[in-house]
N, C-alpha and C positions, 0 to 999 in steps of 0.2 A: 597400427592404423596405416592405411595406404593413402597417399596424397599424390596429386598430379600438379606439376608446375605449368601454368598456362602462358608464362612469358609476360612481358610488360610492353605495352604500346605507349611510346613517348612522343610528345610533340617536339620535333627537331627545331623548327623555326616558324615564325609567323611573319608574314609580310603583306603589303597592300599593293594593289594594282595602281600605277601612277595615273592612268587615264580614267578609270571608273571608280577607284577608291575601294573596291571590293577586297575584303580580308581573305587571305589565302594561307593555308598551313600545310606543312609537310610533316610526316610521321616516320618514326623508325620503330623497329621491333627489337626489343632486348631479349635475346634467347637464353642468356646465362645470367645467373644472379647468385652471389655469395650471401648467405643468410647467417647471421650470428645469433645463436640461441641464448636464452637467458642464463643457461648453465655455463656459458663461455665457449661452448663448442661452435665450430663453424662448418658449413657444408655448401658445396657448389651444386646448384640445381640447373638443369637444362630443360628448356621448354618441351612439353610433350612427353616427358619421361615420368614414370610412376616410381615412387619411393616408399619404402617401408620404414616408418619412424615410430617412436614410442607415442603413446596416447598424449602425454604432456607436450611433447614437441609438435605433434600433429595439431593439437588445439591452438598452439602458438602460430603455426603456419597458416591455419585457416583464417586467422584474424588479420593477416597481412594484406593490405590493399593500397590502392593509389587512386588519385583523382584523374578522371578522364572526361573531359568536356562536361564539367560540373556534375558528374556522377561518380560514385565509388565503384571501383572494379577490384575484385579479389584476385590475388595472384595464384592461389592454390584452391583446389577442390578435392573433396574426399571421394575416393573410388572404392568399389567393393572387390 
């Protein structure tokens, strides 16, 4: 199975404007992530790169997600 790592967009900090009270946020983009597989193996993934993995590991990676502004965002996508 071939998968692509999309990276992770994280909220770096949240602050408010002192005069109007408006909430403001800044974001960072995490380009690299080390994933530990259920088998105990670990692998470094870089955003935008395509990786060939076993079907079992691929299904595990496709389930990896994070919350971004109250919605679930997946870290990996399957490519052909």
